[in-house]
Structure formats: structure tokens, C-alpha cells
N, C-alpha and C positions, 0 to 999 in steps of 0.2 A: 504494500500500500504506500502511495506517495505521501510525503509529509513535508511541512514547511521546513526551510533551512534554519536551524537554530543559531542564535548568536552565541559565540564563544569568545574566550579571551585570546586564543591563538590566531595568528595571521593565516596559517594554513588550515583550511577547512576540508574535511573529508565528507563527500556526499556521493550518493549513488547516482548513476547516469540517469535513472528514471526521475529522481527528485530534481536533479539539475535541469532536466528537460522541462518539467512542469514549472519550475521557478527560474527559468532562464533570464527573464527580465531583471529579477532581483540579483541574480549572480552577476550579470553584466554591470549593473549599477555599482555593486560593492567592489568589483574588480577595478572598475574605472575610477570611481570617486575615492575609494578608501584604500586602494592598492592592496587588497586582500588576494590570497591565492586559494584556488580550489583544486583538490585532488579528486578526480572522478573514479569511482569504484564500480566494478562489476563482480558480483559474487564475493564481495568483501575484499577484493584485490584492486589496488590502484592500477588504472590502465591509461590515464591521460591527466593532463593538468590544464588549468585556465589561469592566465595572468594578463596584466594590462598590456596593451599594444606597445607602450613605451618601454616596459621592461623586456618584452619579447624582442623588440628591435635592438635594445642594448645587448641582450644576451647573444643574439645572432651575430652582431658585429664583433663582440669579444671572442667569439668562436671562429671568426673568419680569418684564415691565415693570410689572405691578400691584404686585409685591413692592417693586420699586425706588421706585415712587411712594409707597407707604405708609411706607417707611423714611425717605424725604425729608420727608414730612409730619411724622413723629414727631421727626425731628432738629430741625425748625423749632420744634416745640412745646417741646422741651427748651431751645433757645436763648432762647425767649420766657419761660422760667421757669414753664411750665405743667406740668412733671413733678412727681410726688409720690412719697412713699415707697411702694414696691411692697408692703410689708407691709400697707398699708391695703386693697389690692385682694385679696390672697391670705389675709390673716389667718392667718399661719403658726402652727402649734401645735408645742409643744416636741417631741412625739413624731415629727414629720415631719422634724426636723433632726438630722443625725448628731451624736454627742456632741462631736466636735472642733469643730463649728460653733456650739455653744451657749456656748462659753467666751468668745469675744470676736470680733466681726465686724470685718474690716478695711475693707470697702467698703460704701458706701451704694448700695442697689439702688433705682433709680427707674423708675417706669412713666409713660408718656405717655397722653394721651387716646386717641390712635390705637391704642396697644397695649391699653388698657382695653377699647375697643369690640370688638376681635377676641376677646379672652378671655371677656368677658361674654356674647358670642353663643354660645360653645362650651361653657362650663363648667356652667351651671345644670343640676341633676339628674344631674351626672356626678361622683360622689364620687371615683372613681379618678383621673380627670383632675385634679380639684382637688388631691388629695394630691400627684400628680406635679409639678404646677406649683409648689406650695409647697416641695417638695424642691429643685426647680431654683433657686428664689430663695434658699433656704438655702445652696446650694453657691456661688452667685454672691456672696453676702455675704462669703465667706471666701477663695474660690479661683477668681476669674474667669479667671485666666491659666493655670489647670490646672498650677500649680507642683508639686502633689503627683503629677501623672500618673494620678490615680484616676478622672478624669471624661472623658466624651466631649465634649471642648471643642476647638474648632479655630479658629485664625486663618485666615480665608479668603484665599487668595492673590489678589493683585491688587485687593483691596477696601480703599479708603481709610478712615481714621477718619471717622466720621460717616455712613458708608454701611452700617452693620451689619457691622463688620469681624470680629466674633467670632460663633461659633455654638456653642450647647450643645444636645446631644441627650440626652434623658432619657426612658426608657420610650417612650411613643408620641407624643412631641412634640419640636419643636425651637424654639429662641428665638434670634433674631438680636439682637445688642446691641453697644454700643460702650463702651469704657473711657475716661473723661475724668478724669484724675487719680484721685481716690478714688470717683468716681461710676461705677456700672454702669448704663447707660441702656438699658432694654428697648425695642426698636423693633417687632419683628414676631414673631408666634406662628403656628406651623403644626402641624397634626396630621399625623403621618407615615402612620398606618394607623388605620382605625376601631377604637375601643376597644369590643369586643363584650361586655365584662363589665359595661358601664354600661347601664342600661335605656334603651330607645328608640333605640339606635344600630344602624344597618344601612346598607345601600347608599343613598347620598345620591340625592335626587331621583327615587326610584323606578326607577333604572336597573337593568338586569339585570347580574349578574356576568359577567365575560368568560369565554368558554369556554376550556377547556384548549388549549394549543398542541400540535398534533400534528406 
């Protein structure tokens, strides 16, 4: 018999597949708003898990050897002195910067050749993406630690400094970066979902969209 999902003090909830199906709306709200996890069970055995899309994306990137390679390459470029002021790449405009961030910047935001290459491949002809990236840089100039609590910035657990220890999500992209004294070093850029308001953006590689799950 299906039953409501009970409140407990643990972040990981165990629930049967049948109960999760009946209470799917509640499960999604709790995962999204409260960052809870659910372990789905069949016959008393865990068979799957549900977590927020933000944490899923973070997990997949941390497991991606290509992302690790790019961040390592970017770190070496920074140590060789090849990084430059990120404002040169993004050419931020005052209207893209919140008022509190035009008064005085605390941190220097640096871009590396590896980071430049990824952004330059994605941004041409994408005005909305360009604006969002400029806004991210503006935030990182003043609040890379998210001291204000206003931004979707996270220190990734188990990631050492130099390995892209910090992540900012803004609109449809995320950036991995490190904080070295007063330097914010941008390492990797990733689009989270296609920006369909920009011209020419669709399903990559001519692939067909996935069919709905039934």
C-alpha cells in the first residue's frame, strides 16, 4: 500500500519506487528546494537515487576526466604567468554589473588560454550568453566566496585548491575557478542547457531529442 513520505531528520530518505511515484511532486519539491536526497527501493533494496539537477551536474563534471585534464592545463598556465585579466576577454559593460559591484572590486579575475578557447568557441553570435558571462565575472570581482549569500556559488567538497575548487552557476552556464589570495582564476566553462533564445542554437550534432519517459 502506498503511503505519504514521512519527514525525517536525515538528508537521505529511503522510499519505495511505488511511494515515490505517487508522491513525485513532493519528492521533486524537496529535492529542488531543500537539497534532500532520495534512495528508491524495490523489494527493500536500493536501486536508484534522486538528487537536485545542480548536484547531479556537479557530480558528473567531477567524474569527467576531460574536465579534470582541462583544469590541470589551465592551472599550469596560471602558474607559468600566462593568465590575463578576464575583462579583456569579456569586455564587461557597466550595465551588466550590479550597482554594488561597480563601486570597488576586491578580487582580480583572471582567464587562462584554456578557458579562453572554450568560451571563444561558444560565445560568438550568442549575445545572451555573452551578457551572462560578463555578469559572472562581475560577481567574481567582488564576491567569489559568496559572502553575501546572493549567488549560486559552491565550494566543491573534496576538491583541492588548484583543481577548480569553486563553482559559480549563473543562468545557463557554470564556471569552475580557484581563489589564490586576491586572484580568481577561471579554469573551465560549461553550458548547462542550450540557450534557445540565441540564434542558431539547437540540438548539438544533429541528434534527435530524447523521447519522453513513460
